[in-house]
C-alpha positions, 0 to 999 in steps of 0.5 A: 473534499479538499486536496489535502483531505483527498490525499490523506484518504488515499494515503490511508489505503496505501502500504508503505515499506520502511527500511531502517536498521537503527531500532530507535529511529525505526520505531520513531519514524514508523509511529510518524508514518502511521499518522498518515498510513495505517499499513506500514511494514518495516525491515531492518535490512535489504533481505527482509525488504525483498521478502516483504516486496515479494509477499506484499503489495507495496505502494511506497518505499522509504529507505535509509542509505546506510544499511548493514547488508547493501546500501539503500542506493544499491538496493534502489538501483537494483529495484529500478531495473524491474520497477521504474515507477514505484515512489521512493523516498531516501532518508539519510544523515548524509548530505554529501554531494556524492550521495545526492548525485547518485540519488538524482539518477534513481527517480526518487520522490525526495531525499530527506536528511535526518532527523526528518521533520513532519512537514517535509515528510508530509510533503514527500508523501503527498508527492508520492500520491501524485506519482501513484496517480500519474502512473495509474498505480491506483488501479487494482487489476483483477484477472478477468479484465476487471479493474477497480479505481480505488480513488474513484471507487469504481469497478470497471469491466474492461471488455465492454468498458462498463461500470459494475455497480457495488453496494456500500457493504461490497465497497466496504469489503473490497476496500478492506481487502485491498488495504490489507492485501498483504495478509489474511483477514479473519472472518471476525475482523471482516464482520466487525468492520462491515456490520455495526450491529453484531447480531447482523454480523453472522457467518451466513451474512458474510458468506453471502456478501463475499459470494456477491462480491466474487461474482463481480470481481471474479471467484478466484480474486478472493481466496478463502483459507479454511479456518483462517480467513480471506485475502485478495488475489490480484 
């Protein structure tokens, strides 16, 4: 696998938060981002962005500077007090030295001017992946001293530093739950994703698979909302 293919594969599993108040620009850039990443969450203002950050797993933030409530720069300054490593890209129509100087203090991945071209955005997102890997943000930590390396597809018991084996279906299920950890996944969606043959995709088969995975990652790590579906808790 080439580096580009590897990075594209990683990006597919990440959640991007995109903050932009102009609807037309937001929709156009979001469509471009979805070519790289399946999970793009968008917000029109900082209030919405903070709610998404509180309730969802966010791996990369892309924000406009000129927002209706507070500026993107001020929002990032506030965010950096609690999270110094999350990759952030600024999009702006401004090239003013004042903004550039402020931005350099915030440990940004990139400062891109609008309209953003595909190549620049692609490069910036690859740089975000580098940052995620460098800061071990690609490690999912469960509550019982179990961690999962999404890149290497390895589940590790940190007490004895041993790898826990996973079947292909268990891996498939775990990756799906991680990719969609910002929401509850219905049983029908889980079955459709894991089994190609609909006759094999029974409720009992799914329940059996979930129980096996729970034994490995911790029972409390996969939450069941009765009649709705499942979501990951980590």
